[in-house]
Phi, psi and omega in degrees: 000329177299320179297323180298317179292327180288323186263357185298327182284325182273311184226088183296329179292321178293320178297320178296323178296320177300320179295317179299316180296316180298318179295318180295318178297316179299319180288321182295316184260009178054050178246131180282143173282132181303147185300327181297336176262326185296328182292343179257019172245124181291133181287334184274308184257357176061030179261155176285128181253124178242121181304132180090344181255303180221019172212160181241134180244125180229147174256121181256139180250005179291144181043257176269129177296135181208161175260131178247125176248120182248124175285127181275354177279317185235001181063023175281141181244147174239143179235136177233122180291145175255120181279132178276148176282141181252000000 
């Protein structure tokens, strides 16, 4: 996955292939992809999302504060709650 992040700017097709291979290996051997990488893979189109390149990251303060990551390929959104300090 590190290689995918390094090559996404130069060769996006190769980076996408790296993501596909990592997902297939993970599914075959039942190994979870770490959360730090999983949040940058779109659940709908399975593409690598890089902020500023093919996804949009926004901080929302409505109701519960959360971070919204929107894939610009398929417009799928992910939300992550921000926990407040007490």
